[in-house]
N, C-alpha and C positions, 0 to 999 in steps of 0.2 A: 504494500500500500504506500502511495505517495501523497503528499499534501502540498498545496499551494499556500505560501506564507508571504504576505506583503512585507517587504524589507522595512525594518524599523531603525531607530537611532542606535540600537545596540548592534546592528549588523553593519552599519556604514555611517561614516561621517564625512565632513569636508564639503567641497563644492560639487553638488550633484549636476550631472549633465542636463541640459534643457531638453524638452520633448523633441522627438524627431521620428522620422521613418525613412526607410531606404538607406540607412546607415550600415556600417559594419562594426562588429565587435569580435576581436580575436584574442584567445588566451596566449600569453607569452610565458612559456614555461609553467611553473606552478606559483608564480609570484604576482602576476597582474593580468588584467583584461584591458585592452586598448580599444576605445570607441572612436571612430572617425567619420566625419561628414554626416550627410543626411539631408532631409528636407523638412522645413517647418513653415507653414503658412506661405507657401510659394517661394520661400527663401532657402537657397542652397547653402549648406554649411561647410566649413573647412576646419573646424576646431577639433582638438584632441582632448578626450576625457579618459582618465585612467582610474581603474579600481585596483588599489593595492590590497591583495587578498589577505596577506598576513596581518596587516595593520587595520583592515576593514575601513579603508579610507579612499574617498574619491578626490582626485586632484587634477589640475590642468597644467601640464608641464610647459615651460617656455622652450619651444623648439627653435632650433637654428637650421640653416640650410641655404642652398643657393641653386635655384632652378635656371633653366635656359633663358627665361625671360626676366631673371633677376629676382623672382619671388622666393620667399623663404621655404615654401612648401607647396603642396598641390592646391590648385584652385578649388573653390567650393564645388561640391558635387554630391550626387546621390545615385543609388542603384549601380555602384561600382563593385569590383571584387577586391577582397583583401585576404591575404594568406600569410600566416606566421610561419617562419622557419628560424629556429633558434631564437635569438633576441631581435630578429628583424621582422617588420611588417611590410609586405609588398602590396602596392596598390596599382590597379590598372583600370582605365576606362571610367565609365559612368556617364552621367548626364548633368549638364548645367544649363538650366533653361530648356531650350529646344535643341541644344547642341550636344551631340555625342562626342565623347572624349576618347583619345587613344594614347594618352601619355602614360608613363610608367615611372613609379616612384618607390623608394624604400625608406623606411624610418628605422634608424638604429635606436632601440629603446634603452640601451645602456647609457647613451649620451644625449638622447633626444635630438637627433640631427636627421633632417630630411636630405635625400639626394635624388635628383632626377636622373634616371638611368637612360643611357643611349644603348639600345639593344640592336641586334642585327639578325639576319636570317629571314625566315618567313614571318614577317611582322603581321600580327592580327589587325583587322580593320577596327576603327573606333566603334564602340558599342556600349549599350547599357543592358541591364537585366541579364547579364551573363552569370555563370557560376564557375567556381574554381576550387581546387583542393590541392594540398601538398602531397607529393610523392616522396616519401621518406623525408630526409632532411636536406635535400638539395634541389629537387625539381618541383615545378608547379604545372598542373594540367588545367586547361580552361576549355569549357564547352558552351557553344550556342550564344544566344543573346539576340539583340535587335539593333540594327545599324541605322535606323531611321527610315529605311525603305523596305527591308525584308527581314524575316526571321531567319536565324542562322542555325546550322547543324555541323559546324566545323569544330575540329579538335586541335588545340595548340598545346605544345609542351615547351616550357621554359627551363633552361638550365640556369640557376641563379648564380652559378660561379662564372660561367663563360658569358652569360647574358645573351645566349643564342635561343631564338624561337624556332621551333620546328612544327610545321603543320603535319599532323599525323595522317597518313594515307590509310584509310580503313576500307577493307573489302567487304562485300556481302551487303546485307540489309542494313539500312540506317534508320535511326529514330527520326520521326518527323521534326522539322525545324521548330525551335521554341525559344521562349524567353521567360523569365520569372520562375525558373525551375530550381532544383537543387542538384549539386554534384558532390558526392562524398566518396573519398577514397577509403576502401575497406580492404586491407591487406593488398592483394594483387589486382583488384578490380575497382573501376570507377562506377558507382551507382548513381544513375540520374532518375529523378522522379518528377512527374507533373510538369507544370508550366503552361503558358498560353502558346498555342501553335499558329501556324500560318492560316490566315483567314479569321482568326479570333477564337477558335474553340479552346476551352480549358481542359487539360488532359489529366489522366490518373495512371498513365503507363509507367512501368519500371524497367529500366534498361541497365545492362552491365557491359562495360568495355574492358576487354583484355588487351594485352600487348603493350602495357605501359612500363613494365619492369624489364630492362634490358637483359638482365641475367636469366630471365625465363625463356628468352628466344621464342616468344609467341608472336604469331601474326596478328596484328591489331584487328579486332572484330567486335561487333555489337551482338548481344543476345537479349531478346526481350524476356523478362522474367514474369511469370504469372503464378504468384504465390497464393497458397490457401490462407484462410482466416478472414478477419475483418479489415479489409483493405480500405485505405483512405478514399474519400470522395475526390473527384477531380478538383484541382486547386492550383493556384500559383501564389507567389509571395509568401510561401510558408518557409519554415526552417527544418532542416534535418541535422541533428546533432548526435555525434558518436559518443556512446557511454558504455564501457564494458562490452558485454557480448550482444548489445542491441543498439539499434539506431532509434532515436526518438524524434518523431515528426510532430510539430505543433503549429496550429493556426493556418493562415493563408486565406484566400478567398476564391469562391467559385461563382458560377453564373446562377442567377435566380430562375433560369428557364426562359423560354422564348416569350412567355407572357409577362415577364418581369423586366422593368427598366433598371433594376438594382442588383448588384452582386450580393452574395451571401458570405459573411465573414465567419470564420471558425475559431474556436478555442479548445478544440479537442486534442488529446494526447494519444498518439498511436505509435506502437512499437513494432519495428521490424526485428524479430528475434533471429539472430544469425545462427543460433544452434539448431533451432527447429525449422528454420527457413519459412516462417509464416508471419503474417500480420496479427497483432493483438492490440486490444485496447488497454492502455495503462490504467490500472486501478487507482483512482484518485478519490480520497476520502472527504473532499469538501469542494466548494464551488470554485471553478477556474476563474482566472482574470478575464476581463472583457475580451470578446473576440477581436481579432486584429490580423493584419498582414504587414509585411515589410518591416518586421521587428527584428530583434536579435535574441538568440538563445545560446548561452555559452556554458560549456560543461566545466565545472570546477570541482574536482574530487568526486564526491557522490552527489553533489548538488548541481542544479541548473539555474543560471541567472537570466531572467527575462527582462528586457528593457525596450521601451518605445513601441512603435508601430502605428498603424493607421486603420480605421474601420470604415472608410468611405466618407466620413464627415469630420472625425476628430483625430488629432495627432496626440499620441500618448507619451507621457513622461514618467509613468509609474515603473517601479522596480519590484520584481517578485522573485522569490526563491521557489523552486520545485524540489522537494527534499523527501527522502525515504522516512518512514514513520519513526525509525530509531534515531534520526537526527535530532540534536538538542533543540533546534529552533522549531521543529515540528510540534513540540509540546505546547506551543502557543496556540495552536489551532486544531489539535486533535479532537475529534468528536466521533460519535458512533457512525459507521458507514450508513448513508441514507438508504432506505428501502423504497421501492416503488409504491405508488398509490394503487388501489384496486383497479383492475383493468376496466377501461371505459365501457366495454361491451357488457361486462358483468354488472356494472352499475346501472346501465340502461335496462338490463333485464329485471332489476329490482325497482324499476319505475322511479329512479332518483336521478335528477339532473344536478350534478355537483355545483355548477355555476349558480343555479337558481336557489339551491338550498343555502349556500354559504354567503352569497353576495360578495365574495372576495376571490381574487385570483390565487387560490390556495396552492395550485400546482407549482407556483414559483416560490412558495415559502420554503425556507431552509430546514424545516422540521417535518418532513413527510411522514415519519412514523407516528408522530402525535396526531397528525391529520387523519391517518389511516385508522388509528384507534378510535378517534372521535366518530369517523364515518360508521364504523362497525356498531358503535353504541347507538348512534342516531337511527340506523336502519332497523333497530329493534323496536322503535317507537311507532305509534300510529302516525299516519301521514299528516294529520292536522296538527300534531305536536312537533313535527320535525324542524320546521323553519326556526322557531324561537329557540328550541333546544340546541340546534346546530350552532347558532351564534353564541349562546351561553356556554356551551361545552368548549367550543374552540377558544373563546376568550379566556376561559379558565386554564385550558391546557397550554395555550400558546403565550399567555401573559400579555395580550395586546392591550396597549394603552388606549382606551376608548374615551373620547371626549364627550360623546353624546350618544345616547341610545333612545331611539324612538321607533315608531312603527315603520319597519322596512328600511330605515336609514341608519347606517353605522358610519361614524366619522372617527378615523384613527389619527393618531399623532403623526407628524411628518416622519419621524425616525422609524416608524413602523410601516410606512408606506413604501414598500420595496421598489415598486415600479417608479415612483416619484424620485426616490434617491438615486436609482440607477440612471435615470435621465439626467439628473444633475451631475452625477459622476462623469458621464460622457462629455458634458459641457466643460467641466473643470479639468478633465484629463486625468483624474485620479479616482481610484476606487475608495469609497468612504464607508467606514464602519461606525456603529453607534458609540464606540468609546473614544472617537476623535471629535470632541464637541466643537472645537473651533472650525475644523474642516467641514463638519456637518452643517453648521450655520452658514458658512461661506457657500457651500453647495446649494443650500435652499435659496439663498439670496440670488445666486447665479441663475438658477432655473426660473425664478420669478421675474428677474430682470429680463431674461430671454423672452418670456411670454409678454412682458410689458412692451417690448419693442417689436413683437411679431405682428404680422398682418394675418387675417383669417386664412387667406389662400396659402400661407406658408406653414401652417400647422399640420404636421403629418398626422395621419389617423392614429398612430400608436401613442401620440401625446395627449389625445383627447381624454382618455380615462384618468390619468394623473391630473390633468388640468381641471376636470370636473370635480374630482375629490378635493383638490386644493381650494377651489372656489367655495365648496360647501364648508370646508374646514375654516376658511377665513371669515365667512359669514357667521359661523357658530362662535368663533373665538373673539373676534373684534367688534361684532355688531349685536350679537344676540345673547351672549352669556351662555350659561349651561342649563337653564331651565327650559325644558322642552315644551311644557304647556304654555308658558308665556311667549315662546317663540311661535307656536302655532297661531295664537291670537294676533301676534304682531304681523305675521306674514299674510294673514287673511285679507283678501281684497287688494293686495299690493301687486302692481305689475312688475316692479323691480324684483330681482332675485327669483325669477320664476323657474329657474332650473334647480333650485335648492332641493326640491323633493324627489328629483330623479334618482332611482335606485342604482342605475348603471348607465354607462355611456351608450348602450344599444338603444336607449330611448330617445337619443338625440337625432334630429333630422339634419340634413346637410345645411339647410338654411338657418338652423339654430346656431351654427358655429360662430358666425360674426356677432350675434347677440350675446352668446355666452362669453366670448372674449372681451367684448365691450364692457359687460358687467364686471368681469373679473378685474379688468384694469382699474375700474372705479373703486373697487374695495381693496386693492393692493395697498399694504402699508407704505407710507412715504419713506424715502431714504434720507438719512441725515447727510451732512457734508462729508462725514467720514466714510460713507458708503454703507454703514450699518442700517438695517431696517428697524425703525423705531417701533416699540411695542413688544418685541420679542422677549425683552428682559422680563416682561410681566408673565410670560408663559414659557418657562424654561423647557428645553427639549429633553 
């Protein structure tokens, strides 16, 4: 069993890197992880951030160097390749704006000095979204990418001592050209998975390339591997990280289908077990970080360090550990493995609709065993008793902070509104927990300010539920107090706040959305000059 644990002050200190995606992060020996470049809000980066593993410290070294154009280091870029050999990090290509790059750099991490390298031989064309891996402690192999006009399927090998590039001549069948894939050297083979192919399809094929080790005297050739088990869905922008006898795949994005305009982002952990030669789902005992692509995942001992990424809207700057359960930091988050809710078909056979009984999105709650126990107890009651008993039982078992209980209307505190907090977390770029009070308040403010500035046409459907609940919460807290009977009489005959009594968002019509948003903006607490929302101190979270 593994656990995701958000990095805390006890795990790291110093100057943390700013959010980014399309960056690289490579481990240098057992002492450090070096992060370079990336993209943040259409700005390409060229900074270096280093995590000192032994001292649990992030720092930004002052690098020297001299490039061909007089610059000290590589120009800002993202979607490049980076490979570590001994104390050196080699950088090739990437993108800056709309320009694909073909320059080649090395950073000596002992003295923090950049050098632009003049290589020769079969020079690769400028490209981004390529993938590369080290062959032993001397050579680098690079495969595929996008040159701005076409997807590539070429293979180049670089000798880091002689600085000579060689394009590998491969006979037989070739993988379809692609970009956004991964390429991982495993003993004598290069394993390539996924990516976006020519014409745009996202793939889930796995290929192995032999003939990269001179001593083996093998003719270079590709073999498509079709392994048993729970194979990953088609994706690109994912990571594949080698750890022990398996490879760990995390994240990436795939297409939402021909009916969808949006990609689907993933946060699943899938293992390619080298011993059994099959795909497996990594058992994870708690909720994973937000789904993302173009992040970095670095293997450090028995731990994995996740940083950054992008989910189609938000660039992340959060830092997470993925650790085995025996790891000391796993104790911060160890909980009983979640169990599944009763099968939906069996529930339907019992004439119970989970959504209508509970009036809450219970499937997303982090305590499914408590929910299941409550469901079993409720099913033993008469149908006329189920609705009230469901709410009472779940409030007791889950410990929900209920601000108001009335006929058919349940108003919960912001900190207990998981979907509300998740939306705010995506805006702020950090995952928020209930024990981080300052960050929790900042997240709530950020989401409310987002809705304050939004037009009705810009509100996605998935935000309507949290918006409606917060609208009802603010009316209850700031305008009506906690006495339900006085509230009923106060609301009677009033046109304003006419959405207050809605039990769920499904009762809204499309033409109600502008009216709901207008009313919501009227009742939002005013912000002080410090940016804090006044009135929250009267109702601590």
